[in-house]
SETORKOL-967592 format. One record per atom (N, C-alpha, C, O): x, y, z; atom name; chain; residue in one letter. Coordinates in nm, 3 decimals, padded with zeros to 5 digits. Each point is the difference from the previous one (the first is absolute). Layout:
<rs>
R       X       Y       Z atom chain res
R       X       Y       Z   CA     A   A
...
</rs>
This chain:
<rs>
R       X       Y       Z atom chain res
R  06.924 -09.118  13.363    N     A   X
R -00.023  00.142  00.015   CA     A   X
R -00.074  00.049 -00.124    C     A   X
R  00.055 -00.003 -00.110    O     A   X
R -00.177  00.048  00.126    N     A   X
R -00.079  00.046 -00.114   CA     A   X
R  00.052  00.135 -00.052    C     A   X
R  00.052  00.082  00.076    O     A   X
R -00.066 -00.063 -00.205    N     A   X
R  00.042  00.124 -00.063   CA     A   X
R -00.122  00.092 -00.008    C     A   X
R -00.110 -00.043 -00.035    O     A   X
R  00.131  00.170  00.068    N     A   X
R -00.116  00.090 -00.004   CA     A   X
R -00.026  00.043 -00.144    C     A   X
R  00.087 -00.011 -00.087    O     A   X
R -00.207  00.059  00.062    N     A   X
R -00.046  00.034 -00.134   CA     A   X
R  00.085  00.109 -00.063    C     A   X
R  00.031 -00.007 -00.119    O     A   X
R  00.007  00.108  00.196    N     A   X
R  00.079  00.111 -00.054   CA     A   X
R  00.137 -00.051 -00.048    C     A   X
R  00.043  00.035 -00.110    O     A   X
R  00.023 -00.115  00.190    N     A   X
R  00.130 -00.055 -00.038   CA     A   X
R -00.015 -00.089 -00.124    C     A   X
R  00.084  00.003 -00.090    O     A   X
R -00.189 -00.081  00.086    N     A   X
R -00.027 -00.085 -00.116   CA     A   X
R -00.012  00.084 -00.127    C     A   X
R  00.057 -00.034 -00.103    O     A   X
R -00.133  00.144  00.111    N     A   X
R -00.021  00.086 -00.117   CA     A   X
R  00.131  00.064 -00.046    C     A   X
R  00.024  00.012 -00.120    O     A   X
R  00.059  00.030  00.215    N     A   X
R  00.130  00.059 -00.034   CA     A   X
R  00.087 -00.104 -00.072    C     A   X
R  00.060  00.028 -00.103    O     A   X
R -00.055 -00.147  00.160    N     A   X
R  00.080 -00.105 -00.060   CA     A   X
R -00.053 -00.041 -00.137    C     A   X
R  00.077 -00.022 -00.094    O     A   X
R -00.209  00.013  00.083    N     A   X
R -00.060 -00.035 -00.129   CA     A   X
R  00.030  00.106 -00.104    C     A   X
R  00.028 -00.032 -00.116    O     A   X
R -00.033  00.158  00.155    N     A   X
R  00.031  00.109 -00.092   CA     A   X
R  00.146 -00.009 -00.048    C     A   X
R  00.028  00.019 -00.118    O     A   X
R  00.063 -00.049  00.210    N     A   X
R  00.141 -00.014 -00.037   CA     A   X
R  00.020 -00.118 -00.095    C     A   X
R  00.074  00.009 -00.098    O     A   X
R -00.139 -00.119  00.128    N     A   X
R  00.010 -00.117 -00.087   CA     A   X
R -00.055  00.031 -00.138    C     A   X
R  00.059 -00.038 -00.101    O     A   X
R -00.172  00.107  00.095    N     A   X
R -00.060  00.037 -00.129   CA     A   X
R  00.095  00.091 -00.079    C     A   X
R  00.016 -00.017 -00.121    O     A   X
R  00.046  00.114  00.188    N     A   X
R  00.096  00.090 -00.066   CA     A   X
R  00.119 -00.079 -00.055    C     A   X
R  00.043  00.022 -00.114    O     A   X
R  00.008 -00.112  00.194    N     A   X
R  00.114 -00.081 -00.044   CA     A   X
R -00.038 -00.091 -00.117    C     A   X
R  00.081 -00.021 -00.091    O     A   X
R -00.202 -00.032  00.094    N     A   X
R -00.045 -00.085 -00.111   CA     A   X
R -00.012  00.082 -00.129    C     A   X
R  00.039 -00.047 -00.107    O     A   X
R -00.091  00.169  00.117    N     A   X
R -00.009  00.087 -00.118   CA     A   X
R  00.139  00.031 -00.054    C     A   X
R  00.022 -00.004 -00.121    O     A   X
R  00.072  00.034  00.211    N     A   X
R  00.138  00.027 -00.044   CA     A   X
R  00.059 -00.123 -00.069    C     A   X
R  00.066  00.013 -00.103    O     A   X
R -00.089 -00.129  00.159    N     A   X
R  00.052 -00.124 -00.059   CA     A   X
R -00.064 -00.025 -00.137    C     A   X
R  00.068 -00.040 -00.094    O     A   X
R -00.198  00.065  00.083    N     A   X
R -00.069 -00.018 -00.128   CA     A   X
R  00.054  00.096 -00.105    C     A   X
R  00.021 -00.038 -00.115    O     A   X
R  00.003  00.164  00.154    N     A   X
R  00.057  00.099 -00.092   CA     A   X
R  00.139 -00.043 -00.045    C     A   X
R  00.033  00.007 -00.119    O     A   X
R  00.048 -00.051  00.214    N     A   X
R  00.136 -00.044 -00.033   CA     A   X
R -00.003 -00.120 -00.095    C     A   X
R  00.078 -00.007 -00.094    O     A   X
R -00.168 -00.085  00.120    N     A   X
R -00.011 -00.118 -00.087   CA     A   X
R -00.045  00.041 -00.140    C     A   X
R  00.050 -00.053 -00.099    O     A   X
R -00.143  00.147  00.090    N     A   X
R -00.044  00.049 -00.130   CA     A   X
R  00.111  00.070 -00.075    C     A   X
R  00.016 -00.017 -00.121    O     A   X
R  00.062  00.097  00.192    N     A   X
R  00.113  00.070 -00.062   CA     A   X
R  00.103 -00.101 -00.050    C     A   X
R  00.054  00.015 -00.110    O     A   X
R -00.026 -00.117  00.190    N     A   X
R  00.095 -00.103 -00.040   CA     A   X
R -00.050 -00.072 -00.126    C     A   X
R  00.077 -00.025 -00.092    O     A   X
R -00.204 -00.008  00.090    N     A   X
R -00.058 -00.067 -00.117   CA     A   X
R  00.016  00.086 -00.125    C     A   X
R  00.038 -00.050 -00.105    O     A   X
R -00.067  00.179  00.117    N     A   X
R  00.014  00.091 -00.114   CA     A   X
R  00.145  00.008 -00.046    C     A   X
R  00.027 -00.003 -00.120    O     A   X
R  00.064  00.013  00.215    N     A   X
R  00.142  00.009 -00.037   CA     A   X
R  00.049 -00.128 -00.067    C     A   X
R  00.078  00.006 -00.095    O     A   X
R -00.123 -00.119  00.144    N     A   X
R  00.041 -00.127 -00.061   CA     A   X
R -00.058 -00.013 -00.141    C     A   X
R  00.066 -00.052 -00.090    O     A   X
R -00.189  00.099  00.069    N     A   X
R -00.060 -00.002 -00.133   CA     A   X
R  00.079  00.092 -00.094    C     A   X
R  00.024 -00.033 -00.116    O     A   X
R  00.014  00.148  00.168    N     A   X
R  00.078  00.096 -00.081   CA     A   X
R  00.138 -00.059 -00.033    C     A   X
R  00.049  00.016 -00.112    O     A   X
R  00.012 -00.082  00.209    N     A   X
R  00.129 -00.065 -00.023   CA     A   X
R -00.011 -00.103 -00.112    C     A   X
R  00.088 -00.010 -00.085    O     A   X
R -00.197 -00.066  00.085    N     A   X
R -00.023 -00.101 -00.103   CA     A   X
R -00.026  00.066 -00.135    C     A   X
R  00.059 -00.039 -00.101    O     A   X
R -00.145  00.139  00.099    N     A   X
R -00.039  00.064 -00.125   CA     A   X
R  00.116  00.077 -00.064    C     A   X
R  00.027 -00.013 -00.119    O     A   X
R  00.041  00.093  00.200    N     A   X
R  00.102  00.088 -00.055   CA     A   X
R  00.137 -00.066 -00.015    C     A   X
R  00.079  00.040 -00.085    O     A   X
R -00.052 -00.141  00.167    N     A   X
R  00.135 -00.056  00.000   CA     A   X
R  00.004 -00.152 -00.014    C     A   X
R  00.107 -00.060  00.005    O     A   X
R -00.222 -00.002 -00.021    N     A   X
R -00.012 -00.145 -00.019   CA     A   X
R  00.068 -00.079  00.112    C     A   X
R  00.070 -00.098 -00.025    O     A   X
R -00.091  00.143  00.149    N     A   X
R  00.055 -00.070  00.117   CA     A   X
R -00.116 -00.042  00.090    C     A   X
R -00.090  00.079  00.030    O     A   X
R  00.095 -00.204  00.013    N     A   X
R -00.105 -00.052  00.088   CA     A   X
R  00.034  00.014  00.148    C     A   X
R -00.089 -00.002  00.086    O     A   X
R  00.218  00.015 -00.056    N     A   X
R  00.043  00.007  00.140   CA     A   X
R  00.101  00.113  00.017    C     A   X
R  00.057  00.050 -00.097    O     A   X
R -00.036 -00.013  00.222    N     A   X
R  00.102  00.101  00.029   CA     A   X
R  00.139 -00.053 -00.033    C     A   X
R  00.087  00.075 -00.044    O     A   X
R -00.066 -00.204  00.064    N     A   X
R  00.129 -00.060 -00.032   CA     A   X
R  00.030  00.014 -00.149    C     A   X
R  00.112  00.033 -00.038    O     A   X
R -00.212 -00.059 -00.046    N     A   X
R  00.019  00.017 -00.145   CA     A   X
R  00.033  00.146 -00.032    C     A   X
R  00.087  00.028 -00.082    O     A   X
R -00.156  00.064  00.146    N     A   X
R  00.024  00.142 -00.024   CA     A   X
R  00.141  00.039  00.043    C     A   X
R  00.068  00.075 -00.070    O     A   X
R -00.023 -00.126  00.184    N     A   X
R  00.136  00.030  00.048   CA     A   X
R  00.105 -00.054 -00.097    C     A   X
R  00.099  00.067 -00.026    O     A   X
R -00.121 -00.187 -00.027    N     A   X
R  00.093 -00.057 -00.097   CA     A   X
R  00.002  00.084 -00.128    C     A   X
R  00.105  00.022 -00.060    O     A   X
R -00.223  00.023  00.020    N     A   X
R -00.008  00.081 -00.121   CA     A   X
R  00.071  00.134  00.020    C     A   X
R  00.069  00.048 -00.090    O     A   X
R -00.085  00.011  00.206    N     A   X
R  00.068  00.126  00.031   CA     A   X
R  00.151 -00.021 -00.003    C     A   X
R  00.073  00.082 -00.057    O     A   X
R -00.025 -00.190  00.118    N     A   X
R  00.144 -00.028  00.001   CA     A   X
R  00.052 -00.018 -00.143    C     A   X
R  00.108  00.050 -00.034    O     A   X
R -00.184 -00.120 -00.049    N     A   X
R  00.040 -00.022 -00.138   CA     A   X
R  00.003  00.132 -00.077    C     A   X
R  00.092  00.025 -00.078    O     A   X
R -00.193  00.060  00.100    N     A   X
R -00.003  00.130 -00.067   CA     A   X
R  00.114  00.090  00.046    C     A   X
R  00.057  00.074 -00.081    O     A   X
R -00.024 -00.078  00.210    N     A   X
R  00.112  00.079  00.050   CA     A   X
R  00.131 -00.044 -00.064    C     A   X
R  00.084  00.082 -00.035    O     A   X
R -00.069 -00.214  00.021    N     A   X
R  00.121 -00.053 -00.063   CA     A   X
R  00.008  00.044 -00.146    C     A   X
R  00.106  00.039 -00.049    O     A   X
R -00.219 -00.045 -00.021    N     A   X
R -00.004  00.043 -00.140   CA     A   X
R  00.029  00.149 -00.011    C     A   X
R  00.069  00.044 -00.093    O     A   X
R -00.122  00.034  00.185    N     A   X
R  00.025  00.144  00.000   CA     A   X
R  00.148  00.030  00.021    C     A   X
R  00.057  00.085 -00.070    O     A   X
R  00.004 -00.153  00.164    N     A   X
R  00.143  00.020  00.026   CA     A   X
R  00.082 -00.035 -00.124    C     A   X
R  00.094  00.071 -00.033    O     A   X
R -00.129 -00.179 -00.034    N     A   X
R  00.071 -00.040 -00.121   CA     A   X
R -00.020  00.103 -00.110    C     A   X
R  00.095  00.033 -00.073    O     A   X
R -00.216  00.018  00.060    N     A   X
R -00.029  00.101 -00.102   CA     A   X
R  00.077  00.129  00.029    C     A   X
R  00.052  00.064 -00.092    O     A   X
R -00.046 -00.025  00.218    N     A   X
R  00.075  00.120  00.036   CA     A   X
R  00.148 -00.017 -00.030    C     A   X
R  00.066  00.091 -00.050    O     A   X
R -00.013 -00.209  00.081    N     A   X
R  00.141 -00.028 -00.027   CA     A   X
R  00.027  00.004 -00.151    C     A   X
R  00.101  00.055 -00.045    O     A   X
R -00.192 -00.113 -00.033    N     A   X
R  00.015  00.001 -00.145   CA     A   X
R -00.007  00.142 -00.054    C     A   X
R  00.077  00.037 -00.089    O     A   X
R -00.168  00.043  00.143    N     A   X
R -00.012  00.140 -00.041   CA     A   X
R  00.129  00.076  00.026    C     A   X
R  00.049  00.073 -00.087    O     A   X
R  00.007 -00.091  00.207    N     A   X
R  00.125  00.069  00.035   CA     A   X
R  00.112 -00.042 -00.095    C     A   X
R  00.079  00.084 -00.045    O     A   X
R -00.072 -00.212  00.015    N     A   X
R  00.102 -00.051 -00.091   CA     A   X
R -00.019  00.058 -00.141    C     A   X
R  00.096  00.045 -00.063    O     A   X
R -00.219 -00.046  00.015    N     A   X
R -00.029  00.054 -00.133   CA     A   X
R  00.027  00.150 -00.006    C     A   X
R  00.052  00.050 -00.100    O     A   X
R -00.086  00.022  00.206    N     A   X
R  00.024  00.144  00.003   CA     A   X
R  00.150  00.030 -00.003    C     A   X
R  00.045  00.089 -00.072    O     A   X
R  00.030 -00.165  00.149    N     A   X
R  00.145  00.019  00.002   CA     A   X
R  00.059 -00.027 -00.138    C     A   X
R  00.087  00.074 -00.047    O     A   X
R -00.133 -00.181 -00.017    N     A   X
R  00.048 -00.032 -00.135   CA     A   X
R -00.037  00.110 -00.099    C     A   X
R  00.081  00.038 -00.084    O     A   X
R -00.203  00.011  00.093    N     A   X
R -00.045  00.108 -00.087   CA     A   X
R  00.085  00.125  00.018    C     A   X
R  00.046  00.060 -00.097    O     A   X
R -00.024 -00.023  00.223    N     A   X
R  00.079  00.120  00.027   CA     A   X
R  00.143 -00.016 -00.050    C     A   X
R  00.060  00.097 -00.048    O     A   X
R -00.005 -00.216  00.059    N     A   X
R  00.136 -00.025 -00.050   CA     A   X
R  00.002  00.009 -00.153    C     A   X
R  00.088  00.064 -00.057    O     A   X
R -00.184 -00.128 -00.008    N     A   X
R -00.005 -00.002 -00.146   CA     A   X
R -00.028  00.138 -00.060    C     A   X
R  00.050  00.033 -00.108    O     A   X
R -00.128  00.047  00.177    N     A   X
R -00.042  00.130 -00.054   CA     A   X
R  00.060  00.119  00.076    C     A   X
R -00.051  00.112 -00.008    O     A   X
R  00.156 -00.137  00.081    N     A   X
R  00.061  00.104  00.082   CA     A   X
R  00.038  00.122 -00.083    C     A   X
R -00.022  00.113  00.042    O     A   X
R  00.079 -00.136 -00.159    N     A   X
R  00.043  00.112 -00.084   CA     A   X
R -00.117  00.088 -00.044    C     A   X
R  00.013  00.122 -00.008    O     A   X
R -00.125 -00.182 -00.021    N     A   X
R -00.119  00.076 -00.042   CA     A   X
R -00.062  00.071  00.120    C     A   X
R -00.040  00.116 -00.010    O     A   X
R  00.034 -00.183  00.121    N     A   X
R -00.061  00.060  00.120   CA     A   X
R  00.081  00.119  00.048    C     A   X
R -00.057  00.100  00.044    O     A   X
R  00.190 -00.107 -00.053    N     A   X
R  00.084  00.112  00.044   CA     A   X
R -00.014  00.118 -00.094    C     A   X
R  00.006  00.115  00.045    O     A   X
R -00.024 -00.139 -00.174    N     A   X
R -00.020  00.110 -00.095   CA     A   X
R -00.129  00.076  00.030    C     A   X
R -00.005  00.122 -00.014    O     A   X
R -00.098 -00.193  00.054    N     A   X
R -00.130  00.064  00.025   CA     A   X
R -00.005  00.070  00.135    C     A   X
R -00.095  00.074  00.025    O     A   X
R  00.193 -00.096  00.062    N     A   X
R  00.001  00.067  00.130   CA     A   X
R  00.040  00.146 -00.015    C     A   X
R -00.030  00.081  00.087    O     A   X
R  00.096 -00.048 -00.195    N     A   X
R  00.051  00.137 -00.019   CA     A   X
R -00.108  00.093 -00.039    C     A   X
R  00.025  00.118 -00.020    O     A   X
</rs>
């Protein structure tokens, strides 16, 4: 069954649009991967995910240490802090 010229042109136009979208997406991915390498020294998404997990763990530890230090500070300086509240 032969395809008529009008249908061919419609299909070709759709294919061309999809190819442009794919090319744009590939270019965006390339830019993002370059940025990931430059800014975070990661070559793959897996490396970036591991780095994020490690940073989250470090952040949680730092927050816990901060809370502990703050509690110790408030206990040690409670008498001074209460005097200044007046």
